C-alpha positions as CSV (number, residue, x, y, z in Angstrom):
1,X,19.0,-12.3,-57.6
2,X,15.4,-11.0,-57.4
3,X,12.7,-12.0,-59.8
4,X,12.3,-8.8,-61.6
5,X,16.1,-7.8,-61.9
6,X,16.1,-11.3,-63.8
7,X,13.5,-10.4,-65.7
8,X,15.0,-6.8,-66.8
9,X,18.6,-8.5,-67.3
10,X,17.1,-10.8,-69.6
11,X,15.0,-7.9,-71.5
12,X,18.1,-5.6,-71.6
13,X,20.3,-8.4,-72.9
14,X,18.0,-9.4,-75.6
15,X,17.4,-5.5,-76.4
16,X,21.2,-5.1,-76.3
17,X,21.6,-8.0,-79.0
18,X,19.5,-6.2,-81.6
19,X,16.8,-8.5,-81.8
20,X,13.6,-6.6,-80.4
21,X,12.7,-4.0,-83.1
22,X,10.1,-1.8,-81.7
23,X,7.2,-1.4,-84.4
24,X,3.4,-0.6,-84.3
25,X,1.1,-2.4,-82.1
26,X,-2.2,-1.8,-80.7
27,X,-2.5,2.2,-79.6
28,X,-3.7,1.6,-76.3
29,X,-1.6,-1.0,-73.9
30,X,-2.6,-3.3,-71.2
31,X,-0.9,-2.3,-67.5
32,X,2.4,-5.0,-67.0
33,X,0.6,-7.6,-64.3
34,X,3.6,-7.2,-62.6
35,X,2.3,-3.5,-61.9
36,X,-0.8,-4.8,-60.7
37,X,-1.6,-5.6,-57.4
38,X,-4.9,-7.2,-56.2
39,X,-5.5,-6.0,-52.8
40,X,-8.7,-7.2,-51.3
41,X,-12.4,-7.5,-52.5
42,X,-13.9,-9.8,-54.4
43,X,-11.1,-10.9,-56.5
44,X,-8.3,-11.6,-53.8
45,X,-9.9,-14.8,-52.7
46,X,-10.1,-15.9,-56.2
47,X,-6.5,-14.9,-57.3
48,X,-5.2,-17.2,-53.9
49,X,-7.1,-20.0,-54.9
50,X,-5.9,-20.2,-58.5
51,X,-2.5,-19.9,-57.1
52,X,-2.7,-22.3,-54.1
53,X,-5.1,-24.2,-55.3
54,X,-5.6,-24.9,-59.2
55,X,-1.9,-24.4,-60.2
56,X,-0.9,-27.3,-58.0
57,X,-4.5,-29.1,-59.2
58,X,-3.6,-29.1,-62.8
59,X,-0.3,-29.9,-62.3
60,X,-0.8,-32.9,-60.4
61,X,-3.6,-34.0,-63.0
62,X,-1.3,-33.5,-65.8
63,X,1.5,-35.7,-64.0
64,X,-1.2,-38.8,-64.4
65,X,-1.4,-38.5,-68.1
66,X,0.4,-35.7,-70.1
67,X,3.7,-34.6,-68.5
68,X,5.0,-38.4,-68.6
69,X,4.6,-38.3,-72.4
70,X,7.3,-35.4,-72.6
71,X,9.7,-37.9,-70.4
72,X,8.5,-40.8,-72.4
73,X,9.1,-38.7,-75.3
74,X,12.8,-38.0,-74.3
75,X,13.6,-41.2,-73.4
76,X,12.7,-42.7,-76.7
77,X,9.9,-45.1,-75.3
78,X,8.2,-45.6,-78.0
79,X,4.7,-46.8,-78.0
80,X,3.8,-45.2,-74.3
81,X,1.7,-42.2,-75.5
82,X,-1.4,-41.9,-73.3
83,X,-4.2,-39.6,-73.9
84,X,-5.4,-37.6,-76.7
85,X,-2.6,-36.3,-79.7
86,X,-3.7,-32.4,-78.1
87,X,-2.9,-33.0,-74.4
88,X,0.5,-31.5,-75.5
89,X,-1.1,-28.2,-75.3
90,X,-2.5,-28.8,-71.4
91,X,0.9,-29.0,-70.0
92,X,2.0,-25.8,-72.0
93,X,-1.3,-24.0,-70.6
94,X,-0.6,-24.8,-67.2
95,X,3.1,-23.5,-67.8
96,X,1.7,-20.1,-68.7
97,X,-0.4,-19.9,-65.4
98,X,2.3,-20.6,-63.4
99,X,4.3,-18.5,-65.0
100,X,2.0,-15.6,-64.5
101,X,1.6,-16.2,-60.5
102,X,5.2,-16.9,-60.6
103,X,5.8,-13.3,-61.5
104,X,3.8,-11.7,-59.0
105,X,4.2,-14.4,-56.2
106,X,7.9,-15.8,-56.3
107,X,7.9,-19.5,-55.4
108,X,10.9,-21.3,-55.4
109,X,9.7,-24.9,-55.1
110,X,6.9,-24.3,-58.3
111,X,9.6,-22.5,-60.3
112,X,12.2,-25.5,-59.7
113,X,9.1,-28.0,-60.6
114,X,8.2,-26.2,-63.7
115,X,11.9,-25.9,-64.5
116,X,12.0,-29.4,-64.6
117,X,8.8,-29.9,-66.7
118,X,10.9,-27.3,-69.5
119,X,13.6,-29.9,-69.6
120,X,11.4,-32.6,-69.9
121,X,10.0,-30.8,-73.2
122,X,13.0,-29.9,-74.4
123,X,14.3,-33.6,-73.9
124,X,10.9,-34.2,-76.1
125,X,11.4,-32.2,-78.8
126,X,13.0,-33.9,-82.4
127,X,16.0,-32.5,-83.3
128,X,14.8,-30.3,-86.3
129,X,12.6,-28.7,-83.5
130,X,9.4,-31.1,-84.2
131,X,7.6,-31.2,-81.2
132,X,4.4,-33.4,-80.8
133,X,4.4,-36.2,-78.3
134,X,2.2,-38.2,-79.5
135,X,3.6,-38.7,-83.1
136,X,7.0,-39.4,-81.3
137,X,6.0,-42.1,-79.3
138,X,4.1,-43.9,-82.3
139,X,0.4,-43.4,-80.8
140,X,-2.3,-44.8,-83.2
141,X,-5.9,-45.5,-82.5
142,X,-5.4,-49.0,-83.8
143,X,-6.6,-50.7,-87.3
144,X,-9.7,-49.9,-89.1
145,X,-10.7,-51.5,-92.4
146,X,-7.1,-53.2,-92.3
147,X,-5.2,-49.7,-92.3
148,X,-4.0,-48.2,-89.2
149,X,-5.9,-45.6,-88.0
150,X,-4.0,-42.5,-87.5
151,X,-7.2,-40.7,-86.2
152,X,-6.9,-36.6,-85.8
153,X,-3.0,-36.9,-86.7
154,X,-2.6,-38.4,-90.0
155,X,0.0,-40.9,-91.2
156,X,2.8,-38.5,-91.8
157,X,3.7,-35.1,-90.3
158,X,1.4,-32.0,-91.0
159,X,-1.2,-34.5,-92.9
160,X,-4.6,-33.9,-92.0
161,X,-4.2,-30.5,-90.9
162,X,-7.6,-29.8,-90.6
163,X,-8.1,-32.3,-88.0
164,X,-4.6,-32.5,-86.4
165,X,-3.7,-30.4,-83.8
166,X,0.4,-30.3,-84.2
167,X,0.2,-26.0,-84.7
168,X,-2.3,-25.6,-81.9
169,X,-0.2,-27.5,-79.6
170,X,2.9,-25.2,-80.4
171,X,0.9,-22.0,-80.6
172,X,0.5,-22.8,-76.7
173,X,4.2,-23.9,-76.8
174,X,5.1,-20.4,-77.9
175,X,2.4,-18.4,-75.5
176,X,3.8,-20.4,-72.1
177,X,7.3,-19.7,-73.6
178,X,7.3,-16.4,-73.7
179,X,5.0,-16.1,-70.5
180,X,7.8,-17.9,-68.6
181,X,10.7,-16.1,-70.3
182,X,9.2,-12.7,-68.8
183,X,8.8,-14.1,-65.7
184,X,12.0,-15.6,-64.7
185,X,14.4,-14.6,-67.4
186,X,15.2,-18.3,-68.4
187,X,15.4,-19.2,-71.7
188,X,14.7,-22.8,-71.6
189,X,11.5,-23.0,-72.9
190,X,11.8,-19.9,-75.3
191,X,14.7,-21.5,-77.2
192,X,12.4,-24.9,-77.7
193,X,9.8,-22.0,-79.0
194,X,12.0,-20.7,-81.3
195,X,13.5,-24.1,-82.4
196,X,9.7,-25.1,-83.0
197,X,8.5,-22.0,-84.9
198,X,11.7,-22.0,-87.3
199,X,10.8,-25.5,-88.2
200,X,7.4,-24.4,-89.0
201,X,8.5,-21.1,-90.9
202,X,10.6,-23.7,-92.8
203,X,7.5,-25.9,-93.7
204,X,4.6,-23.4,-94.7
205,X,4.7,-20.7,-96.7
206,X,4.5,-19.3,-100.4
207,X,7.7,-21.1,-101.6
208,X,6.6,-23.8,-104.1
209,X,8.3,-26.5,-101.9
210,X,6.2,-25.5,-98.9
211,X,2.9,-26.2,-97.6
212,X,-0.3,-24.2,-98.1
213,X,-2.1,-25.3,-95.4
214,X,-4.3,-23.5,-93.1
215,X,-4.1,-24.9,-89.1
216,X,-7.4,-26.8,-88.2
217,X,-7.7,-25.1,-84.8
218,X,-6.5,-21.8,-84.5
219,X,-4.2,-20.7,-81.5
220,X,-0.4,-20.8,-83.4
221,X,-1.6,-17.5,-85.4
222,X,-1.8,-15.2,-81.7
223,X,0.8,-17.1,-80.3
224,X,3.4,-16.3,-83.4
225,X,2.4,-12.8,-82.7
226,X,3.6,-13.0,-79.2
227,X,6.8,-15.0,-80.1
228,X,7.4,-12.2,-82.5
229,X,7.1,-9.1,-79.9
230,X,9.0,-11.3,-77.1
231,X,11.8,-11.9,-80.1
232,X,11.5,-9.2,-82.6
233,X,11.9,-11.8,-85.3
234,X,10.1,-10.3,-88.3
235,X,10.0,-14.4,-89.8
236,X,7.1,-15.1,-86.9
237,X,5.0,-12.2,-87.6
238,X,4.7,-12.9,-91.4
239,X,4.2,-16.8,-90.7
240,X,1.2,-15.7,-88.4
241,X,-0.2,-13.7,-91.6
242,X,0.6,-16.3,-93.8
243,X,-1.5,-18.8,-91.6
244,X,-4.3,-16.4,-91.8
245,X,-4.1,-15.8,-95.1
246,X,-4.4,-19.6,-95.9
247,X,-7.8,-20.0,-94.7
248,X,-10.5,-20.1,-97.4
249,X,-7.8,-20.7,-100.5
250,X,-8.4,-23.3,-102.9
251,X,-6.3,-26.6,-101.7
252,X,-5.9,-25.2,-98.3
253,X,-7.9,-27.8,-96.8
254,X,-5.0,-30.1,-95.9
255,X,-7.1,-33.0,-96.0
256,X,-6.5,-33.7,-99.8
257,X,-9.8,-32.4,-101.1
258,X,-10.3,-29.4,-103.1
259,X,-12.8,-26.4,-102.4
260,X,-14.0,-23.4,-104.1
261,X,-11.9,-20.3,-104.1
262,X,-12.7,-17.0,-102.6
263,X,-16.3,-18.2,-101.1
264,X,-17.7,-19.4,-104.2
265,X,-19.5,-22.0,-102.2
266,X,-22.9,-23.4,-102.4
267,X,-24.7,-22.5,-99.5
268,X,-25.6,-25.5,-97.1
269,X,-23.1,-28.0,-98.9
270,X,-21.7,-30.6,-97.3
271,X,-18.2,-29.0,-98.1
272,X,-19.0,-25.4,-96.9
273,X,-20.4,-27.0,-93.7
274,X,-17.2,-28.9,-93.2
275,X,-15.0,-26.0,-94.1
276,X,-17.1,-23.8,-92.0
277,X,-16.7,-25.8,-88.9
278,X,-12.9,-24.2,-88.7
279,X,-13.4,-20.9,-90.2
280,X,-11.6,-22.1,-93.8
281,X,-15.1,-21.6,-96.1
282,X,-14.1,-18.2,-97.1
283,X,-11.1,-16.0,-96.9
284,X,-10.7,-14.3,-93.2
285,X,-11.1,-11.2,-95.0
286,X,-14.7,-11.8,-96.0
287,X,-16.0,-13.5,-92.9
288,X,-18.9,-11.8,-91.5
289,X,-20.5,-14.1,-89.4
290,X,-19.5,-16.1,-86.4
291,X,-19.4,-19.8,-87.5
292,X,-18.3,-23.4,-87.0
293,X,-16.4,-24.5,-83.5
294,X,-16.4,-21.0,-81.1
295,X,-12.7,-21.7,-79.4
296,X,-11.2,-21.9,-82.9
297,X,-13.2,-18.8,-84.0
298,X,-12.8,-16.6,-81.3
299,X,-8.7,-17.6,-81.4
300,X,-9.1,-17.1,-85.0
301,X,-10.5,-13.3,-84.7
302,X,-7.7,-12.8,-81.8
303,X,-4.8,-13.6,-84.3
304,X,-6.7,-11.7,-87.2
305,X,-6.8,-8.6,-84.2
306,X,-2.7,-8.8,-83.3
307,X,-1.8,-9.0,-86.9
308,X,-3.7,-6.3,-87.9
309,X,-2.4,-4.4,-85.0
310,X,1.0,-5.2,-86.2
311,X,0.9,-4.7,-89.7
312,X,-1.8,-2.2,-90.1
313,X,-3.9,-4.7,-92.1
314,X,-7.5,-2.3,-92.1
315,X,-9.3,-5.0,-94.2
316,X,-8.6,-7.4,-91.3
317,X,-10.2,-4.6,-88.8
318,X,-13.1,-4.2,-91.2
319,X,-13.8,-8.2,-90.8
320,X,-13.5,-8.7,-87.1
321,X,-15.6,-5.3,-86.9
322,X,-18.5,-7.1,-88.6
323,X,-17.9,-10.7,-87.1
324,X,-18.0,-8.7,-83.4
325,X,-21.1,-7.2,-84.4
326,X,-22.6,-10.3,-85.5
327,X,-21.8,-12.2,-82.2
328,X,-22.9,-9.5,-79.8
329,X,-26.1,-8.8,-81.6
330,X,-27.2,-12.4,-82.6
331,X,-25.0,-14.9,-80.9
332,X,-24.1,-14.2,-77.4
333,X,-25.1,-15.7,-74.2
334,X,-26.3,-14.0,-71.4
335,X,-23.2,-15.3,-69.5
336,X,-20.8,-13.8,-72.1
337,X,-20.0,-17.3,-73.3
338,X,-20.6,-18.2,-76.9
339,X,-21.1,-21.5,-79.0
340,X,-25.0,-22.8,-78.6
341,X,-24.6,-26.2,-79.9
342,X,-23.4,-29.1,-78.3
343,X,-22.6,-31.0,-81.5
344,X,-19.3,-30.1,-82.7
345,X,-19.0,-27.1,-79.9
346,X,-20.2,-24.9,-82.3
347,X,-22.0,-21.4,-82.7
348,X,-25.8,-21.6,-83.8
349,X,-27.6,-19.8,-86.3
350,X,-28.4,-16.1,-85.5
351,X,-30.9,-15.6,-82.5
352,X,-30.3,-19.2,-81.7
353,X,-29.5,-18.9,-77.9
354,X,-31.0,-22.1,-75.5
355,X,-30.9,-22.6,-72.1
356,X,-30.6,-26.4,-70.9
357,X,-29.2,-27.0,-74.3
358,X,-26.8,-24.2,-74.6
359,X,-23.3,-25.5,-74.4
360,X,-21.0,-22.3,-73.5
361,X,-17.7,-24.1,-73.2
362,X,-15.6,-22.3,-70.4
363,X,-12.8,-22.1,-73.3
364,X,-15.2,-20.4,-75.6
365,X,-16.1,-17.9,-73.0
366,X,-12.1,-17.0,-72.3
367,X,-11.9,-16.9,-76.1
368,X,-14.5,-14.3,-76.6
369,X,-13.0,-12.0,-73.6
370,X,-9.5,-12.2,-74.8
371,X,-10.9,-11.5,-78.3
372,X,-13.0,-8.4,-76.9
373,X,-9.6,-7.1,-74.8
374,X,-8.0,-6.8,-78.1
375,X,-10.8,-5.3,-79.5
376,X,-10.7,-2.5,-76.6
377,X,-7.0,-2.2,-77.2
378,X,-7.3,-1.6,-81.2
379,X,-10.4,0.8,-80.6
380,X,-10.6,2.6,-77.3
381,X,-14.5,1.8,-76.6
382,X,-15.8,1.0,-73.3
383,X,-18.6,-1.6,-74.8
384,X,-15.7,-4.3,-75.9
385,X,-14.9,-4.2,-72.0
386,X,-18.4,-4.8,-71.1
387,X,-18.4,-8.1,-73.1
388,X,-15.5,-8.8,-71.6
389,X,-16.8,-8.0,-68.1
390,X,-20.0,-9.9,-68.4
391,X,-17.9,-13.3,-69.7
392,X,-15.8,-13.1,-66.8
393,X,-18.5,-12.6,-64.2
394,X,-20.5,-15.3,-65.8
395,X,-19.5,-17.5,-68.0
396,X,-15.9,-18.1,-66.8
397,X,-16.0,-17.8,-63.2
398,X,-18.7,-20.4,-63.4
399,X,-16.3,-22.8,-64.9
400,X,-14.0,-23.5,-62.1
401,X,-15.4,-24.3,-58.3
402,X,-14.9,-21.5,-55.4
403,X,-12.3,-24.3,-54.2
404,X,-10.4,-24.3,-57.4
405,X,-10.2,-27.9,-58.0
406,X,-13.5,-28.8,-59.9
407,X,-14.6,-27.5,-63.2
408,X,-17.2,-26.8,-65.8
409,X,-16.7,-27.8,-69.5
410,X,-20.4,-26.3,-70.8
411,X,-21.9,-23.9,-68.8
412,X,-25.7,-24.4,-69.2
413,X,-28.3,-21.7,-68.7
414,X,-30.8,-24.3,-67.0
415,X,-30.7,-27.8,-65.7
416,X,-33.4,-30.0,-64.7
417,X,-30.4,-31.9,-62.7
418,X,-27.8,-34.0,-63.0
419,X,-24.8,-31.7,-63.9
420,X,-22.0,-30.9,-61.9
421,X,-18.4,-29.6,-61.8
422,X,-15.9,-32.6,-62.7
423,X,-12.3,-33.0,-61.0
424,X,-11.0,-33.4,-64.2
425,X,-11.7,-34.3,-68.1
426,X,-10.2,-36.8,-70.8
427,X,-10.4,-33.2,-73.1
428,X,-9.4,-30.8,-70.2
429,X,-8.6,-27.7,-72.5
430,X,-10.8,-25.9,-69.7
431,X,-9.3,-26.3,-66.3
432,X,-6.5,-25.3,-67.5
433,X,-7.5,-22.3,-69.9
434,X,-9.1,-21.0,-66.2
435,X,-5.9,-21.3,-64.7
436,X,-3.9,-18.9,-67.1
437,X,-6.7,-16.9,-67.5
438,X,-7.4,-16.0,-64.2
439,X,-4.0,-14.2,-63.0
440,X,-4.6,-12.1,-66.6
441,X,-7.5,-10.3,-65.4
442,X,-5.3,-7.6,-63.6
443,X,-3.9,-6.8,-66.8
444,X,-7.6,-6.2,-68.3
445,X,-8.1,-3.7,-65.5
446,X,-5.9,-0.9,-66.4
447,X,-4.6,0.5,-69.4
448,X,-2.3,3.4,-70.9
449,X,-2.6,5.4,-74.3
450,X,-0.1,8.8,-74.1
451,X,-0.9,11.0,-70.9
452,X,-4.2,8.7,-70.2
453,X,-4.7,6.2,-67.7
454,X,-7.8,4.2,-68.6
455,X,-9.5,2.1,-65.5
456,X,-11.6,-0.5,-67.1
457,X,-12.6,-3.0,-64.6
458,X,-13.1,-2.6,-60.6
459,X,-10.8,-4.5,-58.8
460,X,-9.5,-3.4,-55.2
461,X,-5.7,-3.1,-56.5
462,X,-2.8,-0.8,-56.5
463,X,-1.6,0.0,-59.9
464,X,1.3,1.3,-61.2
465,X,1.2,2.7,-64.8
466,X,3.7,4.0,-67.2
467,X,2.2,7.7,-69.1
468,X,4.3,9.6,-71.7
469,X,6.5,11.6,-69.7
470,X,6.4,9.6,-66.2
471,X,4.4,7.4,-64.0
472,X,1.7,7.8,-61.9
473,X,0.1,4.9,-58.8
474,X,-3.2,4.5,-58.3
475,X,-4.8,2.6,-55.4
476,X,-8.0,1.3,-56.3
477,X,-10.8,0.2,-53.3
478,X,-14.2,-1.3,-54.0
479,X,-16.4,-4.2,-53.2
480,X,-17.8,-4.2,-56.9
481,X,-19.5,-6.3,-57.7
482,X,-21.6,-6.2,-54.7
483,X,-21.9,-2.8,-54.6
484,X,-20.9,0.0,-57.3
485,X,-18.9,2.2,-54.8
486,X,-15.3,2.8,-56.2
487,X,-12.6,5.3,-54.8
488,X,-9.6,5.8,-56.6
489,X,-6.7,7.7,-55.1
490,X,-3.6,9.3,-56.9
491,X,-0.7,7.3,-54.8
492,X,2.2,9.1,-56.6
493,X,3.5,10.8,-59.2
494,X,7.0,10.5,-60.5
495,X,7.2,12.4,-63.6
496,X,10.3,13.9,-65.8
497,X,10.4,16.6,-64.0
498,X,10.5,15.3,-60.6
499,X,10.2,19.0,-59.0
500,X,6.6,19.7,-60.0
501,X,4.2,18.7,-57.2
502,X,1.1,18.5,-59.9
503,X,0.9,16.6,-63.0
504,X,-1.8,16.9,-66.4
505,X,-2.8,13.4,-67.5
506,X,-6.3,11.9,-68.3
507,X,-8.2,9.5,-66.2
508,X,-10.7,7.6,-68.7
509,X,-13.1,5.5,-66.4
510,X,-15.6,3.2,-67.9
511,X,-19.1,4.0,-67.5
512,X,-20.5,0.1,-67.7
513,X,-23.5,-0.5,-70.0
514,X,-25.3,-2.3,-67.2
515,X,-25.5,0.5,-65.2
516,X,-26.8,3.0,-67.9
517,X,-29.5,1.2,-69.5
518,X,-27.1,-1.4,-72.4
519,X,-26.4,-4.5,-70.4
520,X,-25.1,-5.3,-73.8
521,X,-23.7,-3.2,-76.9
522,X,-26.8,-4.7,-79.1
523,X,-30.5,-5.0,-79.0
524,X,-30.1,-8.7,-77.9
525,X,-30.6,-8.2,-74.4
526,X,-32.2,-5.1,-72.7
527,X,-33.3,-4.2,-69.1
528,X,-37.2,-4.0,-68.6
529,X,-36.3,-0.7,-66.7
530,X,-33.4,1.1,-67.8
531,X,-30.9,2.3,-65.8
532,X,-29.4,5.9,-67.3
533,X,-26.6,8.2,-66.9
534,X,-28.2,9.5,-63.5
535,X,-27.1,6.3,-62.1
536,X,-23.6,7.1,-62.4
537,X,-22.2,9.7,-60.8
538,X,-18.3,10.8,-59.8
539,X,-17.1,13.5,-57.4
540,X,-13.3,14.7,-57.7
541,X,-11.8,15.6,-54.4
542,X,-15.1,15.7,-53.0
543,X,-16.8,17.9,-55.6
544,X,-19.6,16.8,-58.3
545,X,-17.8,16.3,-61.7
546,X,-20.0,17.0,-64.9
547,X,-19.8,13.3,-66.7
548,X,-20.0,13.7,-70.7
549,X,-19.5,10.3,-71.7
550,X,-16.6,9.6,-74.8
551,X,-16.5,6.0,-76.5
552,X,-18.1,5.2,-72.9
553,X,-15.8,6.9,-70.6
554,X,-15.8,9.5,-68.2
555,X,-13.0,11.1,-68.9
556,X,-11.3,13.3,-66.7
557,X,-8.5,15.4,-68.1
558,X,-6.8,17.5,-65.4
559,X,-3.7,18.4,-63.1
560,X,-3.1,15.9,-60.8
561,X,-1.2,15.8,-57.4
562,X,-0.4,13.2,-55.0
563,X,-3.3,12.6,-52.8
564,X,-6.3,13.3,-55.1
565,X,-9.3,11.3,-55.1
566,X,-11.9,10.5,-57.5
567,X,-15.2,8.4,-55.7
568,X,-17.5,7.0,-58.3
569,X,-20.7,5.7,-57.3
570,X,-23.2,3.3,-59.5
571,X,-26.5,2.8,-59.1
572,X,-27.2,-1.1,-58.6
573,X,-30.7,-2.3,-58.2
574,X,-32.2,-5.4,-59.5
575,X,-32.7,-5.5,-62.8
576,X,-34.8,-7.5,-65.2
577,X,-33.3,-8.3,-68.5
578,X,-35.2,-9.4,-71.7
579,X,-33.8,-11.1,-75.0
580,X,-34.8,-9.9,-78.6
581,X,-37.9,-11.1,-79.6
582,X,-36.4,-13.6,-82.4
583,X,-34.8,-15.9,-79.5
584,X,-37.3,-18.1,-79.2
585,X,-35.8,-20.2,-76.1
586,X,-36.2,-16.9,-74.1
587,X,-39.4,-15.4,-75.1
588,X,-42.2,-14.7,-72.6
589,X,-39.3,-15.2,-69.9
590,X,-37.3,-12.3,-68.1
591,X,-33.7,-13.0,-66.5
592,X,-32.4,-11.1,-63.1
593,X,-29.1,-9.0,-63.0
594,X,-27.5,-6.8,-60.4
595,X,-24.3,-4.8,-61.6
596,X,-22.6,-7.5,-63.8
597,X,-23.7,-10.4,-61.8
598,X,-26.2,-12.7,-63.5
599,X,-28.7,-14.4,-61.1
600,X,-30.3,-18.0,-61.2
601,X,-32.7,-20.0,-58.9
602,X,-31.1,-23.1,-57.6
603,X,-33.0,-26.3,-55.8
604,X,-30.8,-26.3,-52.9
605,X,-32.7,-22.7,-52.0
606,X,-36.1,-23.7,-53.2
607,X,-37.2,-27.0,-52.1
608,X,-35.4,-28.6,-54.7
609,X,-37.4,-27.0,-57.3
610,X,-35.7,-24.6,-59.7
611,X,-36.4,-25.8,-63.8
612,X,-39.7,-24.7,-64.0
613,X,-39.7,-21.5,-61.8
614,X,-41.7,-18.5,-62.3
615,X,-41.5,-14.5,-61.8
616,X,-44.3,-12.2,-62.2
617,X,-43.3,-9.3,-64.5
618,X,-43.9,-7.0,-61.3
619,X,-41.7,-9.3,-58.9
620,X,-40.0,-7.1,-56.0
621,X,-37.0,-8.5,-54.4
622,X,-35.0,-8.4,-51.0
623,X,-31.4,-8.2,-49.9
624,X,-30.8,-11.9,-49.0
625,X,-27.5,-14.1,-47.9
626,X,-26.7,-17.9,-48.8
627,X,-24.0,-19.9,-47.5
628,X,-21.7,-21.4,-50.8
629,X,-18.7,-23.2,-50.1
630,X,-18.4,-22.0,-46.2
631,X,-18.9,-18.0,-47.9
632,X,-21.8,-15.9,-47.5
633,X,-23.2,-14.4,-50.7
634,X,-25.5,-12.2,-52.0
635,X,-28.5,-13.4,-52.6
636,X,-32.0,-12.0,-54.0
637,X,-35.4,-13.1,-52.5
638,X,-38.3,-12.7,-55.0
639,X,-42.1,-11.5,-53.7
640,X,-43.2,-14.7,-54.5
641,X,-40.7,-16.5,-52.4
642,X,-37.9,-17.7,-55.1
643,X,-34.4,-17.0,-53.8
644,X,-31.7,-16.4,-56.4
645,X,-27.9,-16.9,-56.2
646,X,-25.0,-15.3,-58.2
647,X,-25.2,-18.1,-61.4
648,X,-21.2,-18.3,-61.2
649,X,-21.8,-20.0,-57.8
650,X,-24.4,-22.5,-58.6
651,X,-24.0,-25.9,-58.5
652,X,-21.8,-26.2,-55.1
653,X,-24.5,-27.6,-53.2
654,X,-25.5,-30.7,-55.5
655,X,-26.3,-31.4,-58.8
656,X,-30.2,-30.2,-58.8
657,X,-32.4,-27.8,-61.0
658,X,-31.4,-24.6,-62.1
659,X,-32.9,-21.9,-64.0
660,X,-32.0,-18.4,-65.4
661,X,-34.6,-17.5,-67.9
662,X,-38.0,-17.1,-65.6
663,X,-41.5,-17.5,-67.4
664,X,-43.5,-14.5,-66.5
665,X,-47.1,-14.8,-68.3
666,X,-46.2,-12.4,-70.7
667,X,-45.7,-13.0,-74.3
């Protein structure tokens, strides 16, 4: 049976069972991954590398010290656990990435392999639904002060929740299970996920006999929302909301310590610092500044957005709106990542945005992108896609080599040398996050609402989009981000009234902030010579179209017919960018961007020196080209001789010096 037929049959069966109930959700729907095909341009090689190299690389590494834990747990091999207790989640994330690959590129061999891994996971699950191979296999860190050291786990289930990853692990299980079921129609992993979620639901909740603790590492909140959407089981959504509401409440620390209720904590206190690390310092509806571990925080904000969309909770929206303003206005790195401090992988203070010492974890950039996608789906404003795009082309793509088998964990914006990508890590959350993120980019490219088909990302692709009353097929041809020319063609219209040769719908096309003088939707970064609306022009069927921005979009509202075209031209000069004066690390410095791409200088192109490179404020640039990893990439040659390359491609030619913010002599 063809893959899509299997999926349709499985979905139909579940719907027929009455399990899935339609309800509120985001007002805007992302495109289905199976309805968008990348056809060329910048993204096709990266999708192919992810599919053919990164998926297999990640599975091969997981076979060394992660997947065997599931097989050993199924075989009751006590004491055989290897790795870190949260390593279970690595396997789940690669399965999720493989599911997205299978959804668009059926591969019998890969599917059979993943089926086998899923069977091992099912075998490792305990009878009541508990699944945490480290505990099942009796893992400890040995003895400390005469007592057994359980490290991040605690001596029994669900203890040390603030440090443990039991709920984090199964959250990634739920995401993988839904993705694999949607791609293949197979329920093995979905059944494991539901059995686990049922146990968690029995264990945590408002009843007197249930635990009231908040998860230490957020993830399960957003994952339960996905499981709810797939199954229609309302208890999963209620549980997601319970976990959100548990944060910042008395007795919710999970380690036996009690802290003040409702945010009544002394600023700077040890307890506040401890709890703010995992966003447990005040209730989520009162949080206004992004603090603590950056990945945990962005996953929390994703979960808040999902629960708000599914329940209509306006207080959550108020909170994440304020948190977004704080991040984008005070804590966003130039490469679109977040989490400035290496110690604890945390956000820094407002305006604390170092360069050489910046952490900017790949996972944090991914979390930031996923959060911004949700903000767009909720509010329909292009500014959220601007932030997502900055993260995608810079802080996320830098995290994986062009070859697809080496990875960055942190992504600094300057280096004195000696920093390079690795084949793998002891804590390998970033490689396995990349593999599940890249296939989703097609989902971010298009979206629909009623009779509106949004074009958010400029990706050479074909798309089939369901609108009110029918379906439209669009093709997009572009070499973006290397130039700003995009051509959209209405390939087909399949309306409920087939005899109609024309069809009326809206086509909102994003006007990128970088094009019209706003590199980010705040005053954190600004262009020295700003672009304007004159840099964004549109033609419909060859005729000029008057662009009147609506929420950051050029909305083309007309009757369409097959063969109609929209041509977008975005002026893409080299832009010098400055940071807000309160960003101490960048005072007297300017960065260089072209379109959505940040550029940097590498020692490989500049006689081994780049860290202290300068670019006078009046520097002129000319186009050049540099071979990196066997591919010719656009480069810039400054009038003082300095060569700049795309930031995402740095560190492929040795672990030499790198600089992104350049001294200019200005103060």
